[in-house]
C-alpha positions in Angstrom: -8.9 -19.3 -8.4 -6.9 -20.4 -5.3 -3.5 -19.3 -4.5 -1.4 -21.6 -2.3 -1.2 -20.5 1.4 2.6 -20.1 1.3 2.1 -17.0 -0.9 -0.2 -15.4 1.7 2.4 -13.0 3.1 3.3 -11.7 -0.4 -0.3 -11.4 -1.5 -1.1 -9.5 1.8 1.8 -7.1 1.2 0.9 -6.6 -2.4 -2.8 -5.9 -1.7 -2.2 -3.8 1.4 0.4 -1.6 -0.2 -1.7 -1.1 -3.4 -4.7 -0.1 -1.4 -2.7 2.3 0.9 -0.8 3.8 -2.1 -4.1 4.5 -3.9 -5.8 6.1 -0.9 -2.9 8.1 0.4 -1.7 9.4 -3.0 -5.3 10.5 -3.9 -5.6 12.3 -0.5 -2.2 14.0 -0.8 -2.9 15.0 -4.4 -6.4 16.3 -3.7 -5.3 18.3 -0.6 -2.2 19.8 -2.2 -3.4 20.6 -5.7 -7.2 20.1 -5.6 -9.2 18.0 -8.0 -8.6 19.3 -11.5 -8.8 18.1 -15.1 -5.7 16.0 -15.0 -6.3 14.6 -11.5 -6.9 11.0 -12.6 -3.8 10.8 -14.8 -1.6 12.4 -12.1 -3.1 10.2 -9.4 -2.4 7.1 -11.5 1.2 8.2 -12.2 1.7 8.8 -8.5 0.4 5.3 -7.7 2.6 3.6 -10.3 5.7 5.4 -9.1 5.2 4.9 -5.3 3.9 1.3 -5.2 7.3 -0.2 -6.0 8.5 1.5 -2.8 5.5 0.6 -0.7 5.3 -3.1 -1.6 8.7 -4.2 -0.4 8.4 -1.9 2.6 5.2 -3.6 3.7 6.6 -7.0 3.0 9.6 -6.3 5.2 7.9 -4.3 8.0 4.6 -6.4 8.4 6.2 -9.4 10.1 8.0 -7.2 12.5 4.9 -5.2 13.3 2.9 -8.5 13.8 5.6 -9.6 16.3 5.4 -6.4 18.2 1.6 -6.4 18.3 1.7 -10.0 19.5 4.0 -9.1 22.4 2.0 -6.1 23.6 -1.5 -7.6 23.3 -3.0 -10.3 25.5 
């Protein structure tokens, strides 16, 4: 399966935000409440509710960050 290159920024944003949301929400949940019987369900709910915020944030911020990094690196 190949996705056209013009969709690369959207795919990048979707994947990066999904990975980060999963990792960060698991970490925050585990450190604040510990791993308990309902951990997986609560973690999944946290991912589902925060990803819609993370995805557009990454999509908007990533090009800006790339430009900044390009300016400050050799």
